[in-house]
N, C-alpha and C positions, 0 to 999 in steps of 0.2 A: 538556393542557400547562400547566405549573406557571406559577402566578402567586405573586405577590409575598403575596397575602388568607391565601392557604389552605399556602403551602410556605416552609420558610426558604433565605433567597440561595444563590446557586447557590455561590458561596464553600464555605460551610457544609458543602451537599452533599457537594462535593467533599470536603472533609479528612474527613467520616464513608468516604467510599467508600475512600478510604484508609487507615485506621482496621480499616476490618471485612473489607476483600480484599488487604492483605500479604498477601505466601506468609508462612507461620511454618514451614513445613515445605521439605523435597525433593520434593515433588510436581511432578511432571510427570518431562519430561526435556530435553533439550539436542540440538540438532540433529550430530550427531556429522562429518560429512560436510566442515563447516564448521570448520574448528579455531580461528576466532579468538572463535569463540562457546559455545565451549564449559567458557570458566570462567567464566563472568558469574554476580555471587550471586547466592542464590537471592530474595534479599529484595528485591530492588530492584520499585520500585513506583510509574510516575508519571503523572498525568492531566491532562488540560487542554482548554480546549473556546473556543473562541472565534466569539462570536456574530457575526450579521450586523450590530451594528448597532457595532460598533466595541470588546466588550469582549474580556479576553482574563481567562478563570478556568483556576488549576491549582493543585497536590496535591502531594505525595511529591514523589517523584523526574523532578518534569515540565520540568527544567532540564540532566538528562545526558542527553550526546549518545549513542544508540544504532544502530544498523545498521538502515538500513528493507527492507536483501532487499526483496522481492516489493513492498510497499506502491508501492519506485518504480515500477512496471505502472501503474500512475492517471495519475503526473504526463505519463509517455515514451505513454501511447494519448491523453489531449488534447492534446498535443503536434504527436503524430504525425497526429492529425485536420485541426488549426488550421494544420497545414505544408501542406494541399491534399491534391484528389485524396482525400477519401474515401472515395467507391465503390469505389476499385482499392486500398485495403486491407483493403475489407472481403464483396470477393471472395477477396481472400489467408485469415482468419481469421475464421469462425466466432461465434455467439453463444449456445452451448448450454454448458450443465452437463459436462462432464467424465465423469463418474462414473466415473475412473480418477485414479491417480495424476498430481499434476502433471507429474511429466516422464516419462508413458507413452508407448517408442517403440512398443511393441506397438499402442497408437489410432494412431498418427501413421501408423504403415505402413498396418494395414488402409482408412484413409478418405485414402490416398494426398496424405501431405503438406499436407493444409487441417486446420490445428488448431482444438479446438473452442472457443475463448476464447480472449482476449487476456490472460488472466492466467495459465494454465497455462505453464511456461516453453515450452514452441515455437511458440508464442501468443507471446510477449512477446518470443521471437524473429525474428519474422517484424516484427514493429511495429519494432522497435527497426530493424533494416534496412530501413524503408520512413520513419525516420526520420532515417539514415545518409543517405536519397538525397538530402536538403535540410541535413544537418549531419555530417561526418564522421563529428567528437570528439561523437556521440549528447550520450555519459554529459557529459562536458563544456556542451555546453547545455542537457543536468537539470540541475546545478547550476547554472548561470547564473538559467535558471526558477524555484528553487527559492528562491536568495537573493534575488533580485525582490522573491518574494510576501512572503515573510517579510520584507524588510524592515530598515534597519539598528536596530539592539539595540548600546548602550550597551556597551563592556565586555563583549562575544560574540563568539566565532569567526565564528559563522554556521554554515550547514551545512559539511560539506565532505567529498572521499570519502576514504576511510580507503587509501591505495594498498598500505603492506605489506600491508591487510588480502584487499585484491583482490586480491596478485601469488599472497599465498595458497590464495582461493577460485579462483584462473586454474588455480593445479597441481593441484585436488580436482576440473575440470571434465568430466571424461569424457563424462559423460554429457549433459552441454549441448552439448559436442559431436559427441557421436553425434546429436544432433537436429537440431543445424543442416547435421550432412551428412546428412541424411535428408531435412528441406529443402530443402536443395541440388540432394538430386538428383532432386526431384519436381520440381524447376524452381519453389520457392518459396522462392528465397534469392535478394537478387540480387551481393550481394556478397562479398567470400569469408568463407567460413564461422567461421573462426580470429577476421577482425575483428569481427565480426557479437557475437562469444560473448565476447572484449573488454572491449564497450561494452556490451553488458547485464552482468556481474559487475563491472562498470564504477560502472554506474548504482545496482547491489544495494549495493554496500558505500559509499554515501554517507549520513554521519552527518548525525546531527538531534534533539532537541529535542523532546519531546510536544508545547510551547510552539510550538516552527516548524512543527511536523507539522499542528497543529491552526493556525495561520495558513497555511500553504503551500495544502492544500487547502480555502479556505473559497470561494472560485470556484466548488467546486460546491454547494453551495451558497447560493450566490446567483443562482445563473439564470447562469453562463459567467463573470461578470464579477469579476476577479481586482484586482489593487494599481494596478494601471497598465490597466485598460479591460477590454473581451476575451478570453478566451481562450478562449473556444471559446462555439458560440452557447448559445440556450437550451437546441434544441434534443440538441444535442449532449451538454449539459450533464444530460437529462434520461437520458440516451440509455445516460453510461457509466454515472450510480445504479443504470441495470437491471442495468446487468451487474452491478457492483459487487453487487448484491440476487442473484442469482441465482447467480455463478461466485467471490463474491470471493474467500471462506472455502473455499478450496481441497474436499476433499468431505462440507462442514459447511456447506455454504452452506444449505442448506433448514432444520437444525438452528437455527443465527445465525436466520434470519429468524425461525422461532418464537420463540427468547427472546428476542435485541432489536431487530426488528421494523424493522431501516435499512438501506442500503445500505454493506459496508464492504470494507475490505479490510485482510490481514493480511500480515505478513514472518515470517521465522524467525529474525525478531531478536527477536522477540517483541511487536513493534506490532503495535496495527489500526488503521486510520485511520476512520471511522464518518461518517457523512452525515446532518443533516437539516434535509432541502427547505426555504429561505428562515428556517429558524432558528439550525444553528450545524453548526463542522465537530467533534470531539470528534476527537482522538486520545490512544490510552492504553497503557503499558508493561510487560509483568513479560517477563523471559527463558523464564520455563516453560515448555516446550508441552503440549500434550495427544494425543492418541494420530492426531491430523488437520494437528498441525503448526499451530497459531493457540494463540496467549498464552491458559494455562489461566487466569489470573486476571485475566486483560485481560478476555475472555469474564464473565466472570459478573459482574467489575464494571462493564461494561457494561449484561448484561440489567438489573442492578440499579439505576443510571440510567435505563433507560431507563422502568422499574414504575415510579421515585419522579416520573420529571420528566413522563410522560405522552406524550415524544418515539418517535413512531412512522411506519412510511408507510401504518400499516393502524389 
């Protein structure tokens, strides 16, 4: 672990991370099926670290909001588990890496409507459906949860749903609707497919900064304790972290574990949330993606930060 005796202050480390990893060319790609993500400047790069001691360090574009997309799945999973009857939820979705595309129809059909894990799209739809059993406006409840965890920020809007982007994304959600109808046909969706997909797309369209995301995810580094007490139990926080480690980075979870060594969850908006249990929560954002759909510069930056600090679960 990094100490004051053998390493520079974390703020200086983050400044250097930005200098080294801010993209200098348009390497990588942008998600073609989400129009509002296709025009982001290639050189955007931000990073923030929120520590269990209450400090927040940031550098680069850490105060610019970005679309959290699939990072939202971490928070809906935590909320669904805390909403009651976690055994019922885990009977509807597994905890295994998928080995196929995050929006695979074939795998869902072969496995009779039971998604491999809560972080592929079909699994996230099941989690959203479960959450809607308690909160019909699940996306709105996720936004309220995130806003509470972030706390008041003078002069800042805070997390918000980009409703225009959500409508655009919903109009391009044929694959997610197909997954939802498959789930419904197999009896693994309780509410109407269209309503579940609409909530799912709105939760993915939440806009947050790296600083806000690092603060919102801190409960996972604190044994489940958030800004206002327990969000999930210590046991559930550990298990969410384990699913992040094995399933959180699409088909590159193994490579991310090898390079970074931390539980992480990415989104095609270019963000990555990473957890250092007992220490801190990290968010990095850079919009250009690698072939697996993860932030190209963000993954490299987290590998560099892990090497410098010694932060790892291994």
